[in-house]
C-alpha positions as CSV (number, residue, x, y, z in Angstrom):
1,M,14.4,-9.5,-14.4
2,A,10.7,-10.4,-14.4
3,E,8.3,-8.4,-16.6
4,E,4.8,-7.3,-15.5
5,K,1.8,-7.2,-17.7
6,P,-1.5,-5.4,-16.6
7,V,-4.4,-7.8,-16.6
8,G,-7.1,-6.1,-14.6
9,K,-8.3,-3.7,-11.9
10,V,-9.8,-4.1,-8.4
11,F,-13.4,-2.9,-8.3
12,T,-14.2,-4.0,-4.7
13,Y,-12.7,-5.6,-1.6
14,F,-14.7,-7.9,0.7
15,A,-13.0,-7.3,4.1
16,K,-14.7,-10.1,6.1
17,V,-13.4,-12.8,3.7
18,G,-10.3,-11.1,2.4
19,V,-11.4,-11.4,-1.2
20,A,-10.7,-8.9,-4.0
21,G,-13.3,-8.4,-6.8
22,I,-11.4,-7.9,-10.0
23,K,-12.5,-6.9,-13.5
24,L,-10.1,-8.5,-16.1
25,D,-8.8,-7.0,-19.2
26,D,-6.7,-10.1,-20.1
27,T,-6.4,-13.8,-19.1
28,L,-5.5,-14.9,-15.6
29,K,-4.9,-18.5,-14.5
30,V,-4.6,-20.4,-11.2
31,G,-0.9,-20.6,-10.5
32,D,0.0,-17.2,-12.0
33,T,2.1,-14.9,-9.9
34,I,0.5,-11.5,-9.7
35,H,1.5,-8.0,-8.4
36,I,-1.3,-5.8,-7.0
37,K,-0.2,-2.2,-7.0
38,G,-2.0,1.0,-6.0
39,G,-1.5,4.2,-4.0
40,T,-0.9,2.3,-0.8
41,T,-1.1,-1.3,-2.0
42,D,2.0,-3.3,-3.1
43,I,1.4,-7.1,-2.9
44,T,3.0,-9.9,-4.9
45,M,1.4,-13.3,-4.6
46,K,0.5,-16.6,-6.3
47,V,-3.1,-17.1,-7.4
48,D,-4.4,-20.2,-5.6
49,R,-8.0,-20.0,-6.6
50,I,-10.2,-18.0,-8.9
51,E,-14.0,-17.8,-8.6
52,I,-16.6,-16.5,-10.9
53,D,-20.0,-16.1,-9.2
54,R,-18.7,-18.3,-6.3
55,T,-17.8,-21.1,-8.7
56,P,-14.1,-22.1,-8.9
57,V,-12.4,-21.9,-12.3
58,E,-8.9,-22.6,-13.6
59,E,-8.8,-19.7,-15.9
60,A,-10.6,-16.4,-16.5
61,K,-10.6,-14.2,-19.5
62,A,-10.9,-10.5,-20.5
63,G,-14.3,-9.2,-19.5
64,D,-14.8,-11.6,-16.5
65,S,-15.4,-10.3,-13.0
66,I,-13.6,-12.6,-10.6
67,G,-12.9,-13.0,-6.9
68,I,-9.5,-14.0,-5.5
69,K,-8.3,-14.4,-1.9
70,V,-5.7,-11.8,-1.0
71,A,-3.4,-11.6,2.1
72,E,-3.8,-7.9,2.7
73,K,-6.4,-5.2,2.1
74,V,-6.6,-4.0,-1.5
75,R,-8.5,-0.9,-2.8
76,S,-10.7,0.0,-5.7
77,N,-8.7,0.9,-8.8
78,D,-5.6,-1.0,-7.7
79,I,-4.0,-2.5,-10.8
80,I,-3.4,-6.3,-11.2
81,Y,-0.2,-7.3,-13.1
82,V,0.9,-10.8,-14.0
83,V,4.6,-11.3,-13.3
84,E,6.2,-13.0,-16.3
85,E,9.4,-14.7,-15.4
86,E,12.1,-14.0,-18.0
87,T,13.2,-17.2,-19.7
88,K,16.9,-18.1,-19.7
89,E,18.5,-18.8,-23.0
C-alpha cells in the first residue's frame, strides 16, 4: 500500500488556465505522484511541470509558492500529499 506525506496547501486556483497555487511545507519534484484532498476535492495525478514566478523548475522546496496544472478545480486549503510507493523487499 502506498503512503502519503503532506507537502503543502492550495492557496488559490486560477480557473482560466487550470493552475493551482500551492504553498509548500516540504519538497516537491517533477514526476512525483500527488494526491490533492479537501472537502470536495479528491484528485491523484503526476506532476508534469512546476513553476515558480512563471519559470519552470524541476524541484521546489519548503517555503516556495508554486503553480502546477491540475485536471480539475481545486480549492483554497486543499492539502497536497506526495504518494510514496512502498518498496518491495
